[in-house]
N, C-alpha and C positions, 0 to 999 in steps of 0.2 A: 504494498500498499504506499502510494506516495506519502512522503512526510517532511516537515521541514524540523531543524531542530534551533531551537533557540535555546540563547545563552543570555542573561542579566541577571541585574545584580537586584535583590529587593530593598530598596529605600529605608522601610523601619528595620531592619536587620543587621541591611549592609551584607549579607550570603551572595554568592556567586555561584549559580544553579543553572544548567545545560537539562533541555526539555524536550522531548519527540513530539510533534505534532502533525495532526494529520491537515494535508494540504485543503482538502474537502472541509475538515471543521473551521480551520481559519478563515476560508474563502465563501462557505455559505451560512455557517454553523455559529454557535456560540462554545469559547474554550476558555477554561480556567485554568491557571496550572497555579499549585501550592509550593510555598518556598519550604524546602526542608530545613532551615534555620529557625525559623519564628512561627509555620505551618500557615501563615498569612495566604492568604487565595487572592491572584490578580487577576484580572479579566484580560484576555490575550485578543480578542474577538467578540462582538455580539452582532450577529445578522438576523439571529431570531427575536431582538428587541426584548432579551431576558429581562436587562440590567439597566436598558437607557431604552428612549425613544429615537433614537435614529441608529443605523448600522453604522456600524467604526471597528476599526482594527486598534493593535498598540502603538502600529504606526500612525496612525491619525492622531492620537494621540498625543504623543509625542513630539509630532510637529507643531500639532494646537500649542504647545508648553515652548516649542522653539530648540527641542531637546535635538540632540543627533544621533540617527538610525542609521546602524551600518548593514549593508547587505553583502550578500558573499556565495561562495560556493564552496565545498570542498571534494577534491577528487577522491577518486580510489588508490590514489599512494598517499594523500594524507595534505596535499598540499591544498593553502587556504587562498582563495583572491575574491578582495572586498571589491566593490564600486560603488559608485556614486545612487 
């Protein structure tokens, strides 16, 4: 199943973690991930309007706050490539 690997640092507890989320869930559903440090749940995408009255992804929220979003690919040989 196609998926994304998302790495972020939890703001409340400063724990960095990596999560695998399905592409279908990210682009068409609602996705939450749980921080392994403080067990706080973070909304990554909401296309089903469960948490808001509008569709959004974590990228939309970060852009609205003026925060940087880095996207990249991980090759089979372990090379990482980032792009704008």
